[in-house]
SEVEX-382021 format. One record per residue: residue number from 1; residue in one letter; x, y, z of N, C-alpha, C in turn. Coordinates in steps of 0.1 Angstrom, whole numbers, plus 2048, in hexadecimal, padded with zeros to 3 digits. Each point is the difference from the previous one (the first is absolute). Example, Ala and Ser with C-alpha at 12.3 -4.5 7.8 and 13.67 -1.06 7.14 Angstrom:
+-------+--------+-----+-----+-----+-----+-----+-----+-----+-----+-----+
| lomar | drendo |  nX |  nY |  nZ | caX | caY | caZ |  cX |  cY |  cZ |
+-------+--------+-----+-----+-----+-----+-----+-----+-----+-----+-----+
|     1 |      a | 884 | 7C7 | 84E | 7F7 | 80C | 800 | 809 | 80C | 800 |
|     2 |      s | 7FC | 80B | 7F9 | 809 | 80B | 800 | 7F8 | 80B | 808 |
+-------+--------+-----+-----+-----+-----+-----+-----+-----+-----+-----+
# end
This chain:
+-------+--------+-----+-----+-----+-----+-----+-----+-----+-----+-----+
| lomar | drendo |  nX |  nY |  nZ | caX | caY | caZ |  cX |  cY |  cZ |
+-------+--------+-----+-----+-----+-----+-----+-----+-----+-----+-----+
|     1 |      x | 38A | 3D8 | 6C4 | 808 | 807 | 7F6 | 809 | 7F6 | 7F9 |
|     2 |      x | 80C | 803 | 7FF | 809 | 7F7 | 7FA | 80C | 7FC | 809 |
|     3 |      x | 808 | 7F8 | 7FB | 80B | 7FC | 808 | 80B | 80A | 7FE |
|     4 |      x | 80A | 7FF | 809 | 80B | 809 | 7FF | 807 | 800 | 7F2 |
|     5 |      x | 801 | 7F4 | 7FB | 806 | 7FF | 7F3 | 7F8 | 807 | 7F5 |
|     6 |      x | 7F3 | 7FF | 801 | 7F7 | 807 | 7F6 | 801 | 80F | 801 |
|     7 |      x | 801 | 804 | 80D | 801 | 80F | 802 | 80E | 805 | 7FB |
|     8 |      x | 80A | 7F8 | 802 | 80E | 804 | 7FC | 800 | 801 | 7F0 |
|     9 |      x | 7F9 | 7F6 | 7FA | 800 | 800 | 7F1 | 7F8 | 80C | 7FB |
|    10 |      x | 7F5 | 803 | 806 | 7F8 | 80C | 7FC | 808 | 80C | 802 |
|    11 |      x | 808 | 801 | 80B | 808 | 80C | 803 | 80B | 801 | 7F5 |
|    12 |      x | 806 | 7F5 | 7FC | 80A | 800 | 7F6 | 7FA | 805 | 7F2 |
|    13 |      x | 7F4 | 7FB | 7FD | 7F9 | 805 | 7F4 | 7FE | 80F | 800 |
|    14 |      x | 7FB | 805 | 80B | 7FD | 80E | 802 | 80D | 808 | 7FF |
|    15 |      x | 80B | 7FB | 806 | 80D | 807 | 7FF | 805 | 800 | 7F1 |
|    16 |      x | 7FE | 7F5 | 7F9 | 804 | 800 | 7F2 | 7F7 | 809 | 7F8 |
|    17 |      x | 7F3 | 801 | 802 | 7F8 | 80A | 7FA | 804 | 80E | 802 |
|    18 |      x | 804 | 803 | 80C | 805 | 80D | 804 | 80D | 803 | 7F8 |
|    19 |      x | 809 | 7F7 | 7FF | 80C | 802 | 7F9 | 7FE | 802 | 7F1 |
|    20 |      x | 7F6 | 7F9 | 7FB | 7FD | 802 | 7F1 | 7FA | 80E | 7FE |
|    21 |      x | 7F7 | 804 | 80A | 7FA | 80D | 7FF | 80B | 80B | 801 |
|    22 |      x | 809 | 7FE | 80A | 80B | 809 | 801 | 809 | 801 | 7F4 |
|    23 |      x | 803 | 7F5 | 7FA | 807 | 800 | 7F3 | 7F9 | 807 | 7F5 |
|    24 |      x | 7F3 | 7FE | 7FF | 7F8 | 807 | 7F6 | 800 | 80F | 803 |
|    25 |      x | 7FE | 803 | 80C | 800 | 80F | 804 | 80E | 806 | 7FD |
|    26 |      x | 80B | 7F9 | 803 | 80D | 805 | 7FC | 802 | 802 | 7F1 |
|    27 |      x | 7FB | 7F6 | 7F9 | 800 | 801 | 7F1 | 7F8 | 80B | 7FB |
|    28 |      x | 7F4 | 802 | 805 | 7F8 | 80B | 7FB | 806 | 80E | 804 |
|    29 |      x | 806 | 801 | 80C | 806 | 80C | 804 | 80C | 803 | 7F7 |
|    30 |      x | 807 | 7F6 | 7FC | 80C | 802 | 7F7 | 7FA | 805 | 7F3 |
|    31 |      x | 7F6 | 7FA | 7FB | 7FA | 804 | 7F3 | 7FB | 80F | 801 |
|    32 |      x | 7FA | 803 | 80B | 7FB | 80D | 803 | 80B | 80B | 800 |
|    33 |      x | 80B | 7FC | 806 | 80C | 809 | 800 | 805 | 802 | 7F2 |
|    34 |      x | 801 | 7F6 | 7F8 | 805 | 801 | 7F3 | 7F6 | 809 | 7F7 |
|    35 |      x | 7F3 | 7FE | 802 | 7F7 | 808 | 7F9 | 801 | 80F | 804 |
|    36 |      x | 802 | 802 | 80D | 801 | 80E | 805 | 80D | 806 | 7FA |
|    37 |      x | 80B | 7F9 | 7FF | 80C | 805 | 7F9 | 7FD | 803 | 7F2 |
|    38 |      x | 7F9 | 7F7 | 7F9 | 7FD | 803 | 7F2 | 7F7 | 80C | 7FE |
|    39 |      x | 7F6 | 801 | 809 | 7F8 | 80C | 800 | 808 | 80D | 802 |
|    40 |      x | 809 | 800 | 809 | 808 | 80B | 803 | 809 | 804 | 7F4 |
|    41 |      x | 806 | 7F5 | 7FA | 808 | 802 | 7F4 | 7F8 | 806 | 7F4 |
|    42 |      x | 7F4 | 7FB | 7FE | 7F8 | 805 | 7F5 | 7FB | 80E | 803 |
|    43 |      x | 7FD | 803 | 80D | 7FC | 80D | 804 | 80B | 80A | 7FD |
|    44 |      x | 80D | 7FC | 803 | 80B | 809 | 7FD | 802 | 803 | 7F1 |
|    45 |      x | 7FE | 7F5 | 7F8 | 801 | 802 | 7F2 | 7F5 | 809 | 7FB |
|    46 |      x | 7F4 | 7FE | 805 | 7F5 | 808 | 7FC | 802 | 80F | 803 |
|    47 |      x | 806 | 802 | 80C | 803 | 80E | 804 | 80A | 806 | 7F7 |
|    48 |      x | 80A | 7F8 | 7FC | 80A | 805 | 7F7 | 7FA | 804 | 7F2 |
|    49 |      x | 7F8 | 7F7 | 7FB | 7F9 | 803 | 7F3 | 7F7 | 80C | 801 |
|    50 |      x | 7F9 | 801 | 80B | 7F7 | 80C | 802 | 809 | 80D | 801 |
|    51 |      x | 80B | 7FF | 806 | 808 | 80C | 801 | 806 | 804 | 7F3 |
|    52 |      x | 801 | 7F7 | 7F6 | 805 | 803 | 7F3 | 7F4 | 805 | 7F7 |
|    53 |      x | 7F5 | 7F9 | 802 | 7F4 | 803 | 7F7 | 7FA | 80D | 804 |
|    54 |      x | 7FF | 803 | 80C | 7F9 | 80D | 804 | 806 | 80C | 7FA |
|    55 |      x | 80E | 802 | 802 | 806 | 80B | 7F9 | 7FE | 800 | 7F1 |
|    56 |      x | 801 | 7F5 | 7FA | 7FF | 7FF | 7F2 | 7F2 | 804 | 7FB |
|    57 |      x | 7F6 | 7FB | 807 | 7F2 | 803 | 7FD | 7FD | 80F | 803 |
|    58 |      x | 806 | 805 | 80B | 7FE | 80E | 803 | 806 | 809 | 7F5 |
|    59 |      x | 80C | 7FB | 7FB | 807 | 808 | 7F5 | 7F7 | 7FF | 7F4 |
|    60 |      x | 7FB | 7F5 | 7FC | 7F8 | 7FF | 7F4 | 7F3 | 808 | 802 |
|    61 |      x | 7FA | 800 | 80C | 7F5 | 809 | 803 | 803 | 80E | 7FE |
|    62 |      x | 80B | 805 | 805 | 805 | 80E | 7FF | 802 | 803 | 7F2 |
|    63 |      x | 806 | 7F7 | 7F8 | 802 | 803 | 7F2 | 7F3 | 801 | 7F8 |
|    64 |      x | 7F6 | 7F8 | 804 | 7F3 | 800 | 7F9 | 7F9 | 80D | 804 |
|    65 |      x | 801 | 805 | 80C | 7FA | 80C | 804 | 807 | 80C | 7F9 |
|    66 |      x | 80D | 7FF | 7FF | 808 | 80B | 7F9 | 7FB | 800 | 7F1 |
|    67 |      x | 7FF | 7F4 | 7FA | 7FC | 800 | 7F2 | 7F2 | 806 | 7FF |
|    68 |      x | 7F7 | 7FD | 809 | 7F2 | 805 | 7FF | 801 | 810 | 802 |
|    69 |      x | 809 | 805 | 809 | 801 | 80E | 801 | 806 | 806 | 7F4 |
|    70 |      x | 80A | 7FA | 7FA | 806 | 805 | 7F4 | 7F5 | 800 | 7F4 |
|    71 |      x | 7F8 | 7F6 | 800 | 7F6 | 7FF | 7F6 | 7F6 | 80C | 801 |
|    72 |      x | 7FD | 803 | 80D | 7F7 | 80B | 803 | 806 | 80D | 7FB |
|    73 |      x | 80D | 802 | 803 | 807 | 80C | 7FD | 801 | 801 | 7F0 |
|    74 |      x | 802 | 7F5 | 7FA | 802 | 800 | 7F1 | 7F3 | 804 | 7F9 |
|    75 |      x | 7F5 | 7FE | 807 | 7F3 | 803 | 7FA | 7FE | 80F | 7FF |
|    76 |      x | 807 | 807 | 809 | 7FE | 80F | 801 | 80A | 807 | 7F7 |
|    77 |      x | 80A | 7F9 | 7FB | 80B | 807 | 7F8 | 7FB | 803 | 7F2 |
|    78 |      x | 802 | 80C | 7FB | 7FD | 803 | 7F2 | 80D | 805 | 7FA |
|    79 |      x | 802 | 7FC | 7F4 | 80D | 804 | 7F9 | 7FC | 803 | 7F1 |
|    80 |      x | 80B | 804 | 7F9 | 7FE | 803 | 7F2 | 7FD | 7F2 | 7F9 |
|    81 |      x | 7F8 | 801 | 7F6 | 7FD | 7F3 | 7F9 | 80D | 7FC | 7F9 |
|    82 |      x | 802 | 7F3 | 800 | 80C | 7FB | 7FA | 7FE | 7FD | 7F1 |
|    83 |      x | 7F4 | 801 | 7FB | 7FD | 7FD | 7F2 | 804 | 80C | 7F7 |
|    84 |      x | 801 | 80C | 805 | 804 | 80B | 7F8 | 80F | 801 | 7FF |
|    85 |      x | 804 | 806 | 7F5 | 80E | 802 | 7FD | 803 | 80F | 804 |
|    86 |      x | 80B | 802 | 806 | 804 | 80E | 805 | 801 | 809 | 7F4 |
|    87 |      x | 803 | 7FB | 7F5 | 801 | 809 | 7F4 | 7F3 | 805 | 7FB |
|    88 |      x | 7F5 | 7F9 | 803 | 7F3 | 805 | 7FD | 7FC | 80C | 808 |
|    89 |      x | 806 | 802 | 80C | 7FC | 80B | 809 | 809 | 80C | 7FE |
|    90 |      x | 809 | 800 | 7F7 | 809 | 80C | 7FD | 7F8 | 80C | 7FB |
|    91 |      x | 7F6 | 7FE | 7F9 | 7F9 | 80B | 7FA | 7F6 | 806 | 80A |
|    92 |      x | 7FE | 7FB | 80B | 7F6 | 805 | 80A | 807 | 80B | 808 |
|    93 |      x | 7F9 | 80B | 801 | 805 | 80B | 809 | 7F6 | 802 | 80C |
|    94 |      x | 806 | 801 | 80B | 7F9 | 802 | 80C | 7FE | 80F | 803 |
|    95 |      x | 7F4 | 804 | 805 | 7FE | 80E | 803 | 808 | 805 | 80B |
|    96 |      x | 804 | 80D | 7FF | 808 | 806 | 80B | 7F7 | 80A | 807 |
|    97 |      x | 800 | 800 | 80E | 7F8 | 809 | 808 | 80A | 808 | 809 |
|    98 |      x | 801 | 80D | 7FD | 809 | 807 | 809 | 7FB | 802 | 80E |
|    99 |      x | 80A | 7FF | 809 | 7FC | 801 | 80F | 809 | 80A | 806 |
|   100 |      x | 7FB | 807 | 80B | 807 | 809 | 807 | 809 | 7F9 | 80A |
|   101 |      x | 80B | 805 | 805 | 809 | 7FA | 80A | 7F9 | 7FD | 80D |
|   102 |      x | 7F5 | 806 | 803 | 7F9 | 7FE | 80C | 7FA | 7F3 | 7FF |
+-------+--------+-----+-----+-----+-----+-----+-----+-----+-----+-----+
# end
């Protein structure tokens, strides 16, 4: 194999490699924690925006449904024509039909 000095040197190299790996792992864990915090912050903001947008979109949807219902109702309404003048109708007499109180 090798001499004691060679083995000690190899051991020191392995220890240094482990320290470097530990430092890298610590650095990556820190980066991961920071990214987790950012994700949580962005998730909270997204939840906030969703809570504002959902009621607003529901309100717009309700208004559009009401407008559609009103349009449907308006289609069934009949009224006197607005093109005629009321003075033109003064000479018209409506027939009278007598009715019993029963």
